[in-house]
Residue frames relative to the residue before (quaternion, step in Angstrom):
aa qw qx qy qz dx dy dz
M 1.0000 0.0000 0.0000 0.0000 0.00 0.00 0.00
E 0.6407 0.5233 -0.3244 0.4587 3.56 1.06 -0.78
L 0.6069 0.5531 -0.3476 0.4527 3.59 1.12 -0.72
V 0.6538 0.5095 -0.3047 0.4693 3.58 0.97 -0.86
R 0.6433 0.5217 -0.3117 0.4656 3.55 1.03 -0.83
D 0.6622 0.5004 -0.3049 0.4670 3.59 0.97 -0.85
A 0.6482 0.5145 -0.3182 0.4625 3.58 1.02 -0.84
L 0.6503 0.5052 -0.3201 0.4684 3.60 0.98 -0.82
D 0.6404 0.5104 -0.3300 0.4696 3.59 1.01 -0.78
L 0.6273 0.5412 -0.3377 0.4468 3.59 1.01 -0.74
F 0.6839 0.4861 -0.2794 0.4669 3.60 0.94 -0.93
L 0.7455 0.4464 -0.2343 0.4360 3.56 0.78 -1.04
H 0.7640 0.2590 -0.1494 0.5718 3.58 1.20 -0.55
L 0.1131 0.8466 -0.5080 0.1115 3.50 1.02 0.91
D 0.6042 0.5657 -0.3524 0.4368 3.56 1.13 -0.69
R 0.6697 0.4938 -0.3043 0.4638 3.59 0.91 -0.87
H 0.6874 0.4820 -0.2864 0.4617 3.58 0.85 -0.95
L 0.6590 0.4880 -0.3255 0.4707 3.59 0.94 -0.76
G 0.6145 0.5419 -0.3471 0.4563 3.58 1.06 -0.67
E 0.6489 0.5114 -0.3138 0.4679 3.57 1.03 -0.78
I 0.6355 0.5196 -0.3287 0.4670 3.60 1.04 -0.78
I 0.6444 0.5266 -0.3203 0.4526 3.60 0.95 -0.86
R 0.6789 0.4877 -0.2893 0.4665 3.56 0.93 -0.91
S 0.7147 0.4624 -0.2577 0.4572 3.61 1.01 -0.79
Y 0.8236 0.2827 -0.1002 0.4813 3.58 0.92 -0.89
G 0.3050 -0.8005 0.4786 0.1926 3.58 1.23 -0.16
P 0.8550 -0.0349 0.0345 0.5163 3.61 -0.75 -0.98
W 0.5828 0.5835 -0.3793 0.4196 3.60 1.17 -0.47
T 0.4670 0.6833 -0.4420 0.3459 3.57 1.24 -0.22
Y 0.6074 0.5652 -0.3621 0.4248 3.59 1.03 -0.76
L 0.6856 0.4727 -0.2814 0.4769 3.58 0.94 -0.89
I 0.6175 0.5335 -0.3477 0.4618 3.59 1.04 -0.66
L 0.6514 0.4955 -0.3040 0.4877 3.59 0.96 -0.89
G 0.6551 0.5203 -0.3132 0.4494 3.55 0.94 -0.87
L 0.6538 0.5190 -0.3114 0.4540 3.56 0.99 -0.82
V 0.6323 0.5252 -0.3337 0.4615 3.58 1.01 -0.77
V 0.6708 0.4884 -0.2939 0.4744 3.57 0.91 -0.93
F 0.6305 0.5444 -0.3225 0.4496 3.56 1.01 -0.87
L 0.6928 0.4674 -0.2738 0.4760 3.58 0.88 -0.95
E 0.6588 0.5234 -0.3181 0.4368 3.60 0.96 -0.83
T 0.7389 0.3850 -0.2083 0.5122 3.59 1.10 -0.67
G 0.7744 0.4303 -0.1804 0.4273 3.56 1.09 -0.70
V 0.7484 0.3232 -0.1875 0.5479 3.58 1.22 -0.31
V 0.3874 -0.7689 0.4588 0.2196 3.57 -0.48 1.20
A 0.6316 0.5406 -0.3381 0.4411 3.60 1.22 -0.28
T 0.7481 0.3759 -0.2189 0.5012 3.63 1.25 -0.08
P 0.1810 0.8152 -0.5340 0.1329 3.64 0.77 0.94
F 0.5803 0.6264 -0.3406 0.3936 3.54 1.34 -0.27
L 0.5205 0.6457 -0.4255 0.3622 3.61 1.21 -0.22
P 0.5742 -0.6077 0.4087 0.3660 3.61 -1.07 0.61
G 0.1316 -0.7992 0.5848 0.0447 3.56 -1.03 0.84
D 0.7779 0.3186 -0.1698 0.5144 3.58 0.15 -1.29
S 0.6979 0.4819 -0.2872 0.4453 3.57 0.83 -1.01
L 0.6196 0.5376 -0.3433 0.4574 3.58 1.09 -0.66
L 0.6434 0.5186 -0.3181 0.4647 3.59 0.94 -0.85
F 0.6527 0.5141 -0.3062 0.4647 3.57 0.94 -0.92
A 0.6711 0.4923 -0.3021 0.4648 3.59 0.91 -0.92
A 0.6234 0.5382 -0.3381 0.4555 3.60 1.02 -0.78
G 0.6514 0.5160 -0.3022 0.4671 3.57 1.00 -0.84
T 0.6182 0.5520 -0.3299 0.4520 3.55 1.10 -0.75
F 0.6942 0.4494 -0.2754 0.4902 3.60 0.91 -0.91
A 0.5948 0.5549 -0.3766 0.4434 3.58 1.09 -0.53
A 0.6336 0.5406 -0.3188 0.4524 3.56 1.07 -0.76
L 0.6618 0.4969 -0.2883 0.4816 3.57 1.21 -0.61
G 0.5436 -0.6293 0.3925 0.3930 3.55 1.26 -0.23
S 0.4806 0.6831 -0.4244 0.3496 3.59 1.30 0.01
L 0.7661 0.1415 -0.0744 0.6226 3.55 1.25 -0.59
D 0.4301 -0.6577 0.5416 0.2986 3.54 -1.25 0.40
V 0.4542 -0.7336 0.4368 0.2544 3.56 -0.57 1.21
T 0.6396 0.5205 -0.3323 0.4577 3.61 1.02 -0.76
V 0.6633 0.4914 -0.3105 0.4713 3.59 0.90 -0.87
V 0.6172 0.5488 -0.3378 0.4514 3.57 1.01 -0.82
C 0.6833 0.4871 -0.2887 0.4609 3.59 0.84 -1.02
V 0.6770 0.4998 -0.3078 0.4440 3.60 0.88 -0.89
I 0.7072 0.4607 -0.2786 0.4583 3.58 0.79 -1.00
L 0.7062 0.4582 -0.2861 0.4577 3.59 0.84 -0.88
S 0.6001 0.5306 -0.3608 0.4777 3.59 1.12 -0.57
A 0.6499 0.5082 -0.3097 0.4727 3.59 0.95 -0.89
A 0.6507 0.5202 -0.3124 0.4566 3.57 0.98 -0.86
A 0.6658 0.5057 -0.3009 0.4587 3.58 0.97 -0.88
I 0.6719 0.4945 -0.2962 0.4651 3.55 0.99 -0.83
L 0.6715 0.4845 -0.2921 0.4785 3.56 0.96 -0.90
G 0.6174 0.5487 -0.3452 0.4456 3.60 1.05 -0.72
D 0.6721 0.4807 -0.2921 0.4816 3.57 0.85 -0.92
T 0.6276 0.5422 -0.3349 0.4472 3.58 1.04 -0.75
L 0.6463 0.5059 -0.3098 0.4800 3.57 0.95 -0.90
N 0.6572 0.5247 -0.2982 0.4515 3.57 0.92 -0.95
Y 0.6295 0.5451 -0.3303 0.4444 3.57 1.00 -0.82
W 0.7142 0.4605 -0.2595 0.4587 3.56 0.86 -1.03
I 0.5922 0.5347 -0.3674 0.4780 3.60 1.13 -0.57
G 0.6542 0.5008 -0.3093 0.4748 3.57 0.98 -0.83
R 0.6374 0.5406 -0.3202 0.4459 3.53 1.01 -0.83
K 0.7368 0.4360 -0.2322 0.4617 3.59 0.96 -0.87
V 0.8445 0.1720 -0.0446 0.5053 3.60 0.76 -1.04
G 0.4164 0.7821 -0.4154 0.2060 3.58 1.23 -0.28
P 0.6818 0.4993 -0.3205 0.4279 3.64 0.68 -1.01
R 0.6362 0.5259 -0.3353 0.4541 3.61 1.03 -0.72
V 0.6286 0.5516 -0.3371 0.4324 3.58 1.03 -0.76
F 0.6567 0.5155 -0.3128 0.4529 3.57 1.04 -0.74
K 0.6986 0.4739 -0.2649 0.4661 3.56 1.14 -0.58
E 0.7550 0.3119 -0.1600 0.5542 3.55 1.24 -0.47
N 0.4600 -0.6353 0.5411 0.3034 3.52 -1.29 0.42
V 0.0695 -0.8176 0.5714 -0.0149 3.56 -0.46 1.22
R 0.4946 -0.6768 0.4615 0.2902 3.53 -0.84 1.03
Y 0.8049 0.2547 -0.2378 0.4804 3.58 -1.15 0.81
L 0.6979 0.3992 -0.2921 0.5179 3.62 1.23 -0.05
K 0.2552 -0.7513 0.5856 0.1659 3.57 -0.85 0.94
R 0.4030 -0.7592 0.4607 0.2213 3.52 -0.42 1.26
E 0.6209 0.5572 -0.3555 0.4214 3.61 1.05 -0.68
H 0.5942 0.5506 -0.3648 0.4590 3.60 1.13 -0.58
L 0.6491 0.5164 -0.3142 0.4618 3.54 1.00 -0.79
V 0.6617 0.5139 -0.2960 0.4588 3.55 0.95 -0.96
R 0.6944 0.4684 -0.2959 0.4591 3.60 0.86 -0.87
T 0.6357 0.5116 -0.3350 0.4711 3.56 1.05 -0.70
H 0.6294 0.5226 -0.3425 0.4619 3.56 1.03 -0.73
A 0.6300 0.5199 -0.3317 0.4720 3.62 1.01 -0.75
F 0.6320 0.5201 -0.3149 0.4805 3.59 1.04 -0.80
Y 0.6588 0.5050 -0.3015 0.4691 3.56 1.01 -0.87
E 0.6450 0.5272 -0.3182 0.4525 3.58 0.96 -0.83
K 0.6676 0.5067 -0.2850 0.4652 3.57 1.11 -0.76
H 0.8147 0.2914 -0.1169 0.4875 3.60 0.81 -0.99
G 0.3763 -0.7478 0.4838 0.2551 3.62 1.21 -0.17
G 0.8470 -0.1784 0.1217 0.4858 3.54 -1.15 -0.65
K 0.5482 0.6224 -0.3912 0.3987 3.61 1.18 -0.51
T 0.4949 0.6713 -0.4192 0.3588 3.59 1.22 -0.47
I 0.6429 0.5473 -0.3354 0.4178 3.59 0.94 -0.89
V 0.6750 0.4510 -0.2893 0.5072 3.61 1.11 -0.62
L 0.6866 0.4928 -0.2915 0.4481 3.60 0.78 -1.08
A 0.6702 0.5370 -0.3163 0.4032 3.59 0.92 -0.90
R 0.4994 0.6558 -0.4271 0.3717 3.59 1.20 -0.37
F 0.7450 0.4055 -0.2014 0.4899 3.58 1.11 -0.69
I 0.6810 0.4301 -0.2835 0.5205 3.59 1.29 0.21
P 0.3977 -0.7307 0.5005 0.2396 3.61 -0.44 1.19
I 0.7764 0.2791 -0.2827 0.4893 3.56 -1.22 0.67
V 0.6857 0.4184 -0.2815 0.5249 3.60 0.74 -1.01
R 0.5938 0.5790 -0.3601 0.4272 3.59 1.06 -0.73
T 0.6994 0.4750 -0.2687 0.4616 3.57 0.99 -0.84
F 0.7527 0.4205 -0.2113 0.4604 3.55 1.00 -0.86
A 0.5297 0.6770 -0.4035 0.3135 3.61 1.14 -0.49
P 0.7023 0.4381 -0.3031 0.4723 3.65 0.77 -0.84
F 0.5846 0.5739 -0.3549 0.4504 3.56 1.15 -0.62
V 0.6835 0.4720 -0.2701 0.4868 3.55 0.94 -0.99
A 0.6010 0.5609 -0.3512 0.4481 3.60 1.07 -0.72
G 0.6528 0.5107 -0.2978 0.4736 3.54 1.05 -0.82
I 0.6308 0.5321 -0.3178 0.4668 3.56 1.02 -0.82
G 0.7256 0.4486 -0.2342 0.4664 3.54 0.97 -0.92
A 0.4538 -0.7288 0.4199 0.2943 3.55 1.27 0.24
M 0.1783 0.7661 -0.5796 0.2132 3.56 0.97 0.90
S 0.5035 -0.6591 0.4510 0.3296 3.59 -0.82 0.90
Y 0.5373 -0.6614 0.4177 0.3152 3.55 -0.94 0.91
R 0.6034 0.5649 -0.3657 0.4277 3.61 1.05 -0.65
S 0.6685 0.4743 -0.2972 0.4896 3.59 0.96 -0.81
F 0.6460 0.5265 -0.3192 0.4513 3.54 0.96 -0.93
L 0.6551 0.5352 -0.3217 0.4252 3.57 0.88 -0.90
A 0.6488 0.5215 -0.3290 0.4459 3.58 0.97 -0.83
Y 0.6693 0.4719 -0.2905 0.4950 3.59 0.96 -0.92
N 0.6392 0.5563 -0.3189 0.4245 3.57 0.98 -0.85
V 0.6857 0.4748 -0.2862 0.4717 3.59 0.83 -0.98
F 0.6685 0.4924 -0.3109 0.4626 3.60 0.86 -0.96
G 0.6861 0.4970 -0.2868 0.4472 3.58 0.84 -0.99
G 0.6672 0.5125 -0.3067 0.4451 3.57 0.95 -0.87
L 0.6630 0.4938 -0.3011 0.4754 3.56 0.94 -0.85
L 0.6613 0.5107 -0.3126 0.4519 3.58 0.94 -0.87
W 0.6669 0.5226 -0.2942 0.4424 3.57 0.87 -1.03
V 0.7151 0.4503 -0.2657 0.4641 3.60 0.73 -1.03
T 0.6628 0.5188 -0.3130 0.4400 3.59 0.88 -0.91
L 0.6811 0.5039 -0.3062 0.4340 3.59 0.81 -0.95
F 0.7278 0.4267 -0.2610 0.4692 3.59 0.80 -0.91
V 0.6497 0.5037 -0.3373 0.4588 3.61 0.93 -0.78
L 0.6985 0.4465 -0.2819 0.4831 3.59 0.87 -0.91
G 0.5639 0.5749 -0.3860 0.4500 3.60 1.17 -0.51
G 0.6828 0.4573 -0.2752 0.4988 3.58 0.97 -0.89
Y 0.6300 0.5581 -0.3320 0.4258 3.59 1.05 -0.78
F 0.7751 0.3604 -0.1888 0.4834 3.59 0.88 -0.91
F 0.8042 0.2837 -0.1421 0.5027 3.60 1.06 -0.63
G 0.5383 0.6824 -0.3872 0.3077 3.59 1.17 -0.40
N 0.7520 0.3776 -0.2065 0.4993 3.57 1.16 -0.55
L 0.3396 0.6997 -0.5342 0.3314 3.56 1.18 0.47
P 0.6093 -0.6024 0.3506 0.3781 3.63 -0.87 0.82
V 0.6634 0.5055 -0.3129 0.4544 3.59 0.91 -0.90
V 0.6613 0.4916 -0.3046 0.4777 3.61 1.07 -0.70
K 0.6566 0.5197 -0.3069 0.4523 3.60 0.92 -0.92
E 0.6858 0.4881 -0.2812 0.4608 3.57 0.96 -0.86
N 0.7824 0.2376 -0.1253 0.5618 3.59 1.18 -0.53
F 0.1229 0.8541 -0.5005 0.0699 3.55 1.09 0.73
S 0.6396 0.5361 -0.3261 0.4439 3.59 0.95 -0.86
L 0.6570 0.4923 -0.3084 0.4805 3.58 1.01 -0.84
V 0.6267 0.5303 -0.3481 0.4526 3.61 1.00 -0.71
I 0.6474 0.5173 -0.3087 0.4669 3.55 0.96 -0.92
L 0.6435 0.5207 -0.3022 0.4726 3.54 1.02 -0.93
A 0.6489 0.5149 -0.3144 0.4638 3.58 0.98 -0.83
I 0.6228 0.5322 -0.3337 0.4665 3.60 1.03 -0.77
I 0.6704 0.5009 -0.2957 0.4606 3.56 0.95 -0.92
V 0.6593 0.5128 -0.3028 0.4590 3.59 0.96 -0.91
L 0.6670 0.4914 -0.3040 0.4704 3.57 0.89 -0.93
S 0.6460 0.5415 -0.3264 0.4278 3.56 1.03 -0.76
V 0.7431 0.4102 -0.2251 0.4784 3.58 0.98 -0.83
M 0.4303 0.7267 -0.4537 0.2843 3.59 1.23 -0.16
P 0.6402 0.5130 -0.3583 0.4457 3.64 0.88 -0.74
L 0.6465 0.5138 -0.3252 0.4607 3.60 1.03 -0.72
V 0.6392 0.5172 -0.3163 0.4732 3.58 1.03 -0.81
Y 0.6470 0.5167 -0.3150 0.4639 3.57 0.94 -0.89
E 0.6797 0.4814 -0.3004 0.4648 3.58 0.86 -0.92
Y 0.6351 0.5337 -0.3326 0.4486 3.60 1.01 -0.75
V 0.6671 0.4929 -0.2935 0.4752 3.57 0.93 -0.97
R 0.6474 0.5279 -0.3232 0.4447 3.60 0.96 -0.85
Q 0.6731 0.4935 -0.2965 0.4642 3.54 0.97 -0.89
R 0.6271 0.5391 -0.3303 0.4550 3.59 1.05 -0.77
R 0.6607 0.4975 -0.2999 0.4754 3.56 0.97 -0.88
R 0.6490 0.5234 -0.3205 0.4496 3.55 0.97 -0.81
R 0.6675 0.4921 -0.2981 0.4726 3.58 0.99 -0.82
A 0.6593 0.5208 -0.3143 0.4419 3.54 1.05 -0.83
Q 0.6627 0.5067 -0.3054 0.4591 3.60 1.13 -0.53
R 0.6125 0.5499 -0.3590 0.4399 3.58 1.21 -0.25
P 0.4703 -0.6967 0.4598 0.2864 3.60 -0.81 0.91
G 0.8233 0.2643 -0.1983 0.4616 3.53 -1.22 0.64
S 0.4717 0.6957 -0.4378 0.3190 3.59 1.20 0.42
A 0.2731 -0.7904 0.5061 0.2111 3.59 1.29 -0.24
G 0.7482 -0.3686 0.1916 0.5174 3.54 0.83 1.08
G 0.6700 -0.5393 0.3024 0.4108 3.55 1.18 0.35
L 0.5174 0.6702 -0.4193 0.3276 3.62 1.23 -0.26
E 0.6791 0.4877 -0.3087 0.4534 3.56 0.84 -0.95
H 0.6723 0.4926 -0.3012 0.4633 3.55 0.96 -0.88
S 0.6165 0.5645 -0.3515 0.4216 3.54 1.06 -0.75
N 0.6543 0.5037 -0.3108 0.4707 3.55 1.03 -0.85
T 0.6514 0.5109 -0.3148 0.4644 3.57 1.00 -0.82
E 0.6473 0.5423 -0.3083 0.4381 3.51 1.03 -0.93
S 0.6564 0.5185 -0.3248 0.4415 3.57 0.97 -0.85
S 0.6721 0.4774 -0.2949 0.4831 3.56 1.12 -0.63
A 0.6997 0.5092 -0.2707 0.4217 3.54 1.03 -0.82
E 0.7451 0.4458 -0.2343 0.4373 3.56 1.02 -0.72
L 0.3113 0.7445 -0.5322 0.2561 3.57 1.10 0.61
P 0.4815 -0.6950 0.4500 0.2876 3.57 -0.97 0.79
G 0.1285 -0.7484 0.6446 0.0891 3.47 -1.16 0.68
P 0.7433 -0.3509 0.2632 0.5050 3.59 -1.17 -0.18
T 0.0660 0.7944 -0.5988 0.0774 3.57 -0.88 0.91
T 0.3454 -0.7401 0.5359 0.2137 3.55 -1.12 0.51
R 0.3314 0.7510 -0.5197 0.2367 3.64 1.14 0.24
G 0.7956 0.2781 -0.2353 0.4840 3.50 -0.99 0.95
R 0.4974 0.6283 -0.4544 0.3891 3.59 1.22 0.01
P 0.5375 -0.6291 0.4399 0.3490 3.59 -1.01 0.66
């Protein structure tokens, strides 16, 4: 419970914590931010790390002169692209086995839902997922499992990474220090988080309703188990040039 409280405090008071990091570590802050973004996008066991909100907060401090906005954009874009690249190759090497086995620290349903999202949107998932927490972490992993060609993946990865980082960092840079935003920074961060997870909530509710409408689902539990087994990824050519 204390871990949840600490995580919530980190998200809602990201401005205060980031300010403390800048004062304590100075130029090393860039590498710390880059590491967080790299882990959030590159390791499927850490989808809980701050993403959108961290970029916005970094842009806010850049506007104050505490960070250089160009350096922030370059380092965090590189971290996002490298993170997705690592995740892709991990999925390529070990992914199929993960879907067949229960692996600690990995929620199999996240993988299944991300794979369904990938099957629906194809290579565009790598760009769209940048703006959806959890899916952002699992999308490159699933792309690797599905044997998406690396050339196609790299194009989507670079474009999506640059777009994601630039939009949120510049959003914080230009709007983060407006009086109304500064006075309600925690609420703004909370709003960013809520808006980011809305697509996941919508998809979850839609799937629940669909299962409830199917006969013999016993409230959707039996179908949910069947669905988790049926939607495992196999070889696919989605995203190939």
